[in-house]
TILUM-913014 format. One record per residue (C-alpha): residue number from 1; chain; y negated, x, z negated. Coordinates in nm, 2 decimals. Layout:
residues N
NUM,A,Y,X,Z
...
end
This chain:
residues 458
1,A,-7.06,10.93,-6.10
2,A,-7.28,11.14,-6.33
3,A,-7.32,11.02,-6.68
4,A,-7.54,10.71,-6.68
5,A,-7.86,10.74,-6.86
6,A,-8.09,10.43,-6.89
7,A,-8.46,10.42,-6.81
8,A,-8.60,10.25,-7.12
9,A,-8.92,10.06,-7.16
10,A,-9.13,10.30,-7.38
11,A,-9.31,10.00,-7.54
12,A,-9.00,9.82,-7.65
13,A,-8.95,9.82,-8.03
14,A,-8.59,9.69,-7.99
15,A,-8.41,9.99,-7.85
16,A,-8.07,9.81,-7.84
17,A,-8.22,9.52,-7.63
18,A,-8.39,9.78,-7.41
19,A,-8.06,9.95,-7.33
20,A,-7.90,9.62,-7.26
21,A,-8.19,9.52,-7.03
22,A,-8.15,9.86,-6.85
23,A,-7.78,9.79,-6.79
24,A,-7.87,9.45,-6.64
25,A,-8.14,9.61,-6.42
26,A,-7.91,9.88,-6.30
27,A,-7.63,9.63,-6.23
28,A,-7.87,9.42,-6.02
29,A,-8.00,9.72,-5.83
30,A,-7.66,9.86,-5.76
31,A,-7.71,10.18,-5.96
32,A,-7.42,10.06,-6.17
33,A,-7.13,9.93,-5.96
34,A,-6.83,9.72,-6.06
35,A,-6.58,9.94,-6.25
36,A,-6.83,10.21,-6.34
37,A,-6.78,10.34,-6.69
38,A,-7.07,10.36,-6.94
39,A,-7.09,10.67,-7.16
40,A,-6.92,10.65,-7.49
41,A,-7.15,10.52,-7.76
42,A,-7.19,10.84,-7.95
43,A,-7.25,11.04,-7.63
44,A,-7.53,10.80,-7.51
45,A,-7.67,10.79,-7.87
46,A,-7.70,11.17,-7.87
47,A,-7.85,11.18,-7.52
48,A,-8.12,10.92,-7.62
49,A,-8.18,11.05,-7.97
50,A,-8.07,10.71,-8.12
51,A,-7.81,10.61,-8.38
52,A,-7.46,10.51,-8.26
53,A,-7.51,10.17,-8.42
54,A,-7.81,10.11,-8.19
55,A,-7.60,10.18,-7.88
56,A,-7.31,9.97,-8.03
57,A,-7.55,9.67,-8.06
58,A,-7.67,9.73,-7.70
59,A,-7.32,9.74,-7.56
60,A,-7.24,9.42,-7.76
61,A,-7.55,9.25,-7.61
62,A,-7.45,9.35,-7.26
63,A,-7.09,9.23,-7.32
64,A,-7.23,8.89,-7.44
65,A,-7.42,8.86,-7.12
66,A,-7.11,8.91,-6.91
67,A,-7.23,9.25,-6.77
68,A,-6.96,9.48,-6.92
69,A,-6.62,9.47,-7.08
70,A,-6.43,9.71,-7.30
71,A,-6.06,9.80,-7.31
72,A,-5.87,10.06,-7.50
73,A,-5.82,10.36,-7.28
74,A,-6.09,10.26,-7.04
75,A,-6.40,10.24,-7.26
76,A,-6.69,10.02,-7.16
77,A,-6.72,9.94,-6.79
78,A,-6.91,9.71,-6.55
79,A,-6.72,9.39,-6.51
80,A,-6.63,9.23,-6.18
81,A,-6.85,8.94,-6.09
82,A,-7.09,9.06,-6.36
83,A,-7.38,8.88,-6.19
84,A,-7.41,8.52,-6.31
85,A,-7.29,8.26,-6.06
86,A,-7.52,7.99,-6.20
87,A,-7.55,7.68,-5.97
88,A,-7.21,7.74,-5.80
89,A,-7.00,7.53,-6.04
90,A,-6.91,7.18,-5.93
91,A,-7.15,6.91,-6.04
92,A,-6.95,6.60,-5.96
93,A,-6.95,6.35,-6.24
94,A,-6.60,6.29,-6.38
95,A,-6.48,5.97,-6.53
96,A,-6.19,6.14,-6.72
97,A,-6.12,6.47,-6.88
98,A,-6.36,6.63,-7.14
99,A,-6.68,6.45,-7.21
100,A,-6.95,6.67,-7.04
101,A,-7.25,6.72,-7.26
102,A,-7.33,7.05,-7.09
103,A,-7.52,6.95,-6.78
104,A,-7.89,6.86,-6.81
105,A,-7.91,6.62,-6.51
106,A,-8.05,6.26,-6.51
107,A,-7.85,5.96,-6.40
108,A,-7.86,5.81,-6.06
109,A,-7.94,5.46,-6.16
110,A,-8.09,5.23,-5.90
111,A,-8.18,5.51,-5.66
112,A,-7.89,5.43,-5.43
113,A,-8.03,5.08,-5.36
114,A,-8.38,5.22,-5.31
115,A,-8.24,5.48,-5.07
116,A,-8.07,5.21,-4.86
117,A,-8.39,5.01,-4.83
118,A,-8.59,5.32,-4.74
119,A,-8.34,5.44,-4.47
120,A,-8.34,5.09,-4.32
121,A,-8.72,5.09,-4.31
122,A,-8.72,5.43,-4.15
123,A,-8.46,5.32,-3.89
124,A,-8.69,5.05,-3.77
125,A,-8.99,5.28,-3.71
126,A,-9.08,5.49,-3.40
127,A,-9.12,5.87,-3.43
128,A,-8.80,5.93,-3.62
129,A,-8.74,6.25,-3.42
130,A,-9.04,6.41,-3.60
131,A,-8.83,6.43,-3.91
132,A,-8.57,6.63,-3.72
133,A,-8.82,6.89,-3.59
134,A,-8.96,7.20,-3.75
135,A,-9.30,7.20,-3.91
136,A,-9.45,6.88,-3.75
137,A,-9.80,6.87,-3.91
138,A,-9.82,6.49,-3.87
139,A,-9.52,6.47,-4.10
140,A,-9.60,6.75,-4.34
141,A,-9.97,6.66,-4.41
142,A,-9.90,6.31,-4.56
143,A,-9.61,6.46,-4.76
144,A,-9.84,6.72,-4.91
145,A,-10.10,6.45,-4.98
146,A,-9.84,6.24,-5.17
147,A,-9.74,6.56,-5.36
148,A,-10.10,6.60,-5.47
149,A,-10.12,6.24,-5.59
150,A,-9.79,6.28,-5.77
151,A,-9.90,6.59,-5.96
152,A,-10.23,6.43,-6.03
153,A,-10.06,6.16,-6.24
154,A,-10.00,6.42,-6.52
155,A,-10.35,6.56,-6.52
156,A,-10.34,6.83,-6.26
157,A,-10.60,6.79,-5.98
158,A,-10.49,7.00,-5.69
159,A,-10.57,6.99,-5.32
160,A,-10.29,6.93,-5.07
161,A,-10.38,7.26,-4.91
162,A,-10.28,7.44,-5.23
163,A,-9.93,7.28,-5.24
164,A,-9.61,7.38,-5.06
165,A,-9.27,7.21,-5.05
166,A,-8.95,7.36,-5.18
167,A,-8.58,7.26,-5.19
168,A,-8.62,7.15,-5.55
169,A,-8.79,7.30,-5.85
170,A,-8.54,7.58,-5.89
171,A,-8.61,7.72,-5.54
172,A,-8.98,7.69,-5.62
173,A,-8.94,7.91,-5.93
174,A,-8.71,8.16,-5.75
175,A,-8.95,8.18,-5.46
176,A,-9.25,8.24,-5.69
177,A,-9.05,8.52,-5.87
178,A,-8.96,8.67,-5.53
179,A,-9.32,8.66,-5.41
180,A,-9.50,8.78,-5.72
181,A,-9.27,9.06,-5.85
182,A,-9.09,9.38,-5.75
183,A,-8.77,9.53,-5.89
184,A,-8.83,9.69,-6.23
185,A,-9.12,9.46,-6.32
186,A,-9.13,9.30,-6.66
187,A,-9.12,8.92,-6.68
188,A,-9.23,8.76,-7.01
189,A,-9.03,8.45,-7.10
190,A,-8.98,8.23,-7.41
191,A,-8.72,8.38,-7.64
192,A,-8.49,8.10,-7.54
193,A,-8.53,8.02,-7.17
194,A,-8.38,7.84,-6.88
195,A,-8.05,8.01,-6.80
196,A,-8.08,8.02,-6.42
197,A,-8.41,8.21,-6.46
198,A,-8.21,8.49,-6.64
199,A,-7.98,8.49,-6.34
200,A,-8.28,8.51,-6.11
201,A,-8.43,8.80,-6.30
202,A,-8.10,8.99,-6.29
203,A,-8.07,8.93,-5.91
204,A,-8.43,9.05,-5.86
205,A,-8.40,9.35,-6.09
206,A,-8.67,9.22,-6.34
207,A,-8.68,9.31,-6.71
208,A,-8.69,9.01,-6.93
209,A,-8.93,9.04,-7.22
210,A,-8.89,8.76,-7.48
211,A,-9.18,8.61,-7.67
212,A,-9.11,8.44,-8.00
213,A,-9.12,8.07,-8.04
214,A,-9.14,7.81,-8.32
215,A,-9.07,7.43,-8.31
216,A,-9.37,7.37,-8.08
217,A,-9.28,7.63,-7.83
218,A,-9.40,7.98,-7.75
219,A,-9.64,8.14,-8.00
220,A,-9.96,8.26,-7.84
221,A,-9.98,8.58,-8.05
222,A,-9.62,8.67,-7.96
223,A,-9.69,8.59,-7.59
224,A,-9.98,8.82,-7.58
225,A,-9.80,9.09,-7.77
226,A,-9.51,9.07,-7.52
227,A,-9.75,9.11,-7.24
228,A,-9.92,9.41,-7.41
229,A,-9.61,9.60,-7.50
230,A,-9.44,9.55,-7.16
231,A,-9.74,9.57,-6.93
232,A,-9.61,9.25,-6.76
233,A,-9.84,9.07,-6.52
234,A,-9.61,8.78,-6.48
235,A,-9.46,8.52,-6.71
236,A,-9.23,8.22,-6.68
237,A,-9.28,7.93,-6.92
238,A,-9.15,7.57,-6.96
239,A,-9.41,7.41,-7.19
240,A,-9.30,7.05,-7.15
241,A,-8.96,6.93,-7.27
242,A,-8.85,7.29,-7.29
243,A,-8.48,7.36,-7.23
244,A,-8.30,7.42,-7.45
245,A,-8.52,7.34,-7.75
246,A,-8.68,7.02,-7.63
247,A,-9.02,7.15,-7.76
248,A,-9.35,7.04,-7.59
249,A,-9.64,7.28,-7.64
250,A,-9.95,7.11,-7.78
251,A,-10.29,7.10,-7.60
252,A,-10.46,7.36,-7.83
253,A,-10.18,7.61,-7.79
254,A,-10.18,7.55,-7.41
255,A,-10.55,7.64,-7.42
256,A,-10.47,7.96,-7.60
257,A,-10.20,8.05,-7.35
258,A,-10.45,7.98,-7.06
259,A,-10.71,8.20,-7.23
260,A,-10.47,8.48,-7.26
261,A,-10.37,8.46,-6.90
262,A,-10.74,8.47,-6.79
263,A,-10.82,8.75,-7.03
264,A,-10.52,8.97,-6.92
265,A,-10.55,8.87,-6.56
266,A,-10.18,8.78,-6.53
267,A,-9.99,8.50,-6.37
268,A,-9.79,8.22,-6.53
269,A,-9.51,8.04,-6.35
270,A,-9.52,7.70,-6.52
271,A,-9.20,7.50,-6.48
272,A,-9.27,7.14,-6.53
273,A,-8.96,6.97,-6.38
274,A,-8.92,6.75,-6.69
275,A,-9.30,6.68,-6.71
276,A,-9.28,6.32,-6.58
277,A,-9.03,6.20,-6.84
278,A,-9.26,6.20,-7.15
279,A,-9.46,5.88,-7.19
280,A,-9.74,6.10,-7.34
281,A,-9.80,6.47,-7.28
282,A,-10.08,6.73,-7.27
283,A,-10.22,6.84,-6.93
284,A,-10.04,7.13,-6.77
285,A,-10.14,7.49,-6.84
286,A,-10.23,7.50,-6.47
287,A,-10.51,7.25,-6.53
288,A,-10.66,7.49,-6.79
289,A,-10.61,7.81,-6.60
290,A,-10.58,7.71,-6.23
291,A,-10.65,8.05,-6.09
292,A,-10.38,8.21,-6.31
293,A,-10.09,7.96,-6.28
294,A,-9.82,7.87,-6.03
295,A,-9.72,7.52,-6.11
296,A,-9.37,7.40,-6.02
297,A,-9.23,7.05,-6.04
298,A,-8.98,6.83,-5.85
299,A,-8.87,6.47,-5.82
300,A,-8.51,6.52,-5.91
301,A,-8.55,6.47,-6.28
302,A,-8.79,6.18,-6.25
303,A,-8.63,5.99,-5.96
304,A,-8.28,6.10,-5.86
305,A,-8.09,6.43,-5.92
306,A,-7.98,6.47,-5.55
307,A,-8.33,6.43,-5.41
308,A,-8.40,6.80,-5.38
309,A,-8.77,6.80,-5.32
310,A,-8.99,7.04,-5.51
311,A,-9.36,7.10,-5.52
312,A,-9.53,7.43,-5.58
313,A,-9.90,7.43,-5.65
314,A,-10.07,7.77,-5.65
315,A,-10.41,7.94,-5.59
316,A,-10.47,8.02,-5.22
317,A,-10.41,8.40,-5.25
318,A,-10.06,8.34,-5.40
319,A,-9.95,8.03,-5.20
320,A,-9.90,8.21,-4.87
321,A,-9.67,8.47,-5.04
322,A,-9.47,8.19,-5.20
323,A,-9.44,8.00,-4.87
324,A,-9.31,8.32,-4.71
325,A,-9.05,8.36,-4.98
326,A,-8.93,8.00,-4.93
327,A,-8.91,8.06,-4.55
328,A,-8.69,8.37,-4.61
329,A,-8.43,8.16,-4.79
330,A,-8.44,7.83,-4.62
331,A,-8.73,7.82,-4.37
332,A,-8.84,7.48,-4.50
333,A,-8.71,7.18,-4.70
334,A,-8.56,6.90,-4.48
335,A,-8.85,6.69,-4.36
336,A,-8.65,6.37,-4.39
337,A,-8.57,6.43,-4.76
338,A,-8.94,6.51,-4.83
339,A,-9.03,6.19,-4.64
340,A,-8.81,5.98,-4.87
341,A,-8.99,6.14,-5.17
342,A,-9.33,6.07,-5.01
343,A,-9.25,5.70,-4.96
344,A,-9.12,5.66,-5.31
345,A,-9.44,5.81,-5.45
346,A,-9.66,5.59,-5.24
347,A,-9.49,5.26,-5.26
348,A,-9.42,5.27,-5.64
349,A,-9.04,5.32,-5.61
350,A,-9.07,5.66,-5.78
351,A,-9.26,5.51,-6.07
352,A,-8.99,5.25,-6.12
353,A,-8.71,5.50,-6.10
354,A,-8.89,5.73,-6.35
355,A,-8.93,5.44,-6.59
356,A,-8.56,5.37,-6.56
357,A,-8.49,5.74,-6.64
358,A,-8.71,5.71,-6.95
359,A,-8.53,5.40,-7.07
360,A,-8.19,5.55,-7.01
361,A,-8.29,5.87,-7.20
362,A,-8.44,5.66,-7.49
363,A,-8.12,5.46,-7.52
364,A,-7.90,5.77,-7.53
365,A,-8.13,5.94,-7.78
366,A,-8.10,5.64,-8.01
367,A,-7.72,5.65,-7.98
368,A,-7.72,6.02,-8.07
369,A,-7.95,5.96,-8.38
370,A,-7.72,5.68,-8.50
371,A,-7.41,5.90,-8.47
372,A,-7.56,6.22,-8.60
373,A,-7.72,6.05,-8.89
374,A,-7.95,6.26,-9.11
375,A,-7.84,6.59,-8.97
376,A,-8.15,6.79,-8.85
377,A,-8.19,6.85,-8.48
378,A,-8.47,6.86,-8.22
379,A,-8.52,6.60,-7.96
380,A,-8.78,6.41,-7.76
381,A,-8.74,6.03,-7.73
382,A,-8.79,6.06,-7.35
383,A,-8.58,6.38,-7.31
384,A,-8.24,6.42,-7.16
385,A,-8.10,6.66,-7.42
386,A,-8.12,6.77,-7.78
387,A,-8.10,7.10,-7.97
388,A,-7.86,7.10,-8.26
389,A,-7.87,7.39,-8.52
390,A,-7.52,7.46,-8.66
391,A,-7.43,7.48,-9.03
392,A,-7.34,7.82,-9.18
393,A,-6.97,7.77,-9.15
394,A,-6.99,7.75,-8.77
395,A,-7.07,8.02,-8.51
396,A,-7.19,7.88,-8.17
397,A,-6.90,8.03,-7.98
398,A,-6.63,7.89,-8.22
399,A,-6.81,7.56,-8.23
400,A,-6.81,7.52,-7.85
401,A,-6.45,7.62,-7.84
402,A,-6.35,7.37,-8.10
403,A,-6.56,7.10,-7.93
404,A,-6.38,7.17,-7.60
405,A,-6.04,7.16,-7.77
406,A,-6.14,6.82,-7.91
407,A,-6.25,6.70,-7.56
408,A,-6.63,6.77,-7.54
409,A,-6.81,7.03,-7.33
410,A,-7.14,7.16,-7.49
411,A,-7.36,7.47,-7.43
412,A,-7.37,7.74,-7.69
413,A,-7.73,7.84,-7.78
414,A,-7.68,8.21,-7.71
415,A,-7.66,8.16,-7.34
416,A,-8.03,8.08,-7.34
417,A,-8.13,8.39,-7.54
418,A,-8.35,8.63,-7.34
419,A,-8.33,8.89,-7.62
420,A,-8.09,9.02,-7.88
421,A,-8.15,8.73,-8.13
422,A,-7.88,8.47,-8.07
423,A,-7.94,8.13,-8.22
424,A,-7.67,7.95,-8.41
425,A,-7.71,7.62,-8.22
426,A,-7.58,7.41,-7.93
427,A,-7.75,7.20,-7.67
428,A,-7.62,6.85,-7.60
429,A,-7.71,6.69,-7.27
430,A,-7.70,6.31,-7.30
431,A,-7.77,6.18,-6.95
432,A,-7.52,6.34,-6.72
433,A,-7.22,6.12,-6.81
434,A,-7.22,5.78,-6.65
435,A,-7.04,5.58,-6.91
436,A,-7.22,5.51,-7.24
437,A,-6.88,5.48,-7.41
438,A,-6.78,5.84,-7.31
439,A,-7.11,5.97,-7.44
440,A,-7.07,5.78,-7.77
441,A,-6.72,5.92,-7.81
442,A,-6.83,6.27,-7.73
443,A,-7.12,6.27,-7.98
444,A,-6.90,6.11,-8.24
445,A,-6.66,6.41,-8.20
446,A,-6.95,6.65,-8.25
447,A,-7.06,6.46,-8.56
448,A,-6.70,6.49,-8.70
449,A,-6.69,6.86,-8.63
450,A,-7.02,6.91,-8.81
451,A,-6.90,6.71,-9.11
452,A,-6.57,6.89,-9.13
453,A,-6.69,7.23,-9.23
454,A,-6.49,7.40,-8.96
455,A,-6.23,7.13,-8.88
456,A,-6.24,6.78,-8.74
457,A,-6.26,6.50,-8.99
458,A,-6.08,6.19,-8.87
end
């Protein structure tokens, strides 16, 4: 192939990140194929009028994303399987082996007993065949009404006619991105963002534009600056129990974000899948900017992880495009599963299961606080995970390797970085493991690693 030359965002102030983003875009589009060699750093630097150090940082960034590799004699080339395979790893809960603090899933709890009762009830009723057919309105209409009632509990009043069903919140987000963007578009995200969204952006050929954050979440000024410099008309935000940082955006800042969306006439995809866990929370951004927000939630985090039912609420002009995107990938969610969610919303089972999730999370958070002592970290009492900055003697990659060697899986913070700035932190997920004793042992190992200055203290 001819020498590769990236098409850079003219508004980007970070040229190294812009080159890495261009590599990601061209891998996703097929312009760069597996095995293709990138130009030597000095050659590309000369072609772009940049310093070799800038290109070196860009290649390092692309390497950290798993897009490229380098070997003596081969230079820098596109890796096989460079596209992330998020979601394809096994999710079965193990009772032995390393303690898994890397998966941000709730526990199953009493959902199995509730499911047995619901299925028994369904089996005694006539009309069961309706749940095995496609698009039966007499089935779908009450499910959408229940979805509207469910969403209304957190302060978002929305008509059933402005809601569609999805196979979980993740399909809802992906379908919204498919419907509302084209390859090459910019997508503004928090500087640290949900890892599967980065994989989605890569698949769809979108340019990620990070907006700076603080302990509360995304900064409104940084959000607007990212929109301005990139020309983006679309953003993805997780303002409630943000992953990985656990931050929840306050009401005043949500109002500022909503005002920016209205002023700039852009659309926000608001991911609220954790929104039913906090006992107190601000209203969604969608309640403040209803014509500018696509609101996505699901029942899997509040009721049971395997109940893959998501709800997408959107303004009428956007909803039909999102429904079409859902239909392209799966036609529709299984009506029987959506019916289970409907019944649990209506009869109070969902509320009880959510309360059990909250109690489980609170108990595990107290356990972590006891074991980690006075070490600073970010957490929400009702949240499933915590965000742990590392001391200077540890890098995230070496810490995660040492933790795994000691028998604990954790996520390095840099896998959530949408830009070039890589945090020296790790995410610990507390709810995935079934046994309290395994979680206690795993967090104790993390505490000893932190106390050891680069080695385990026994």
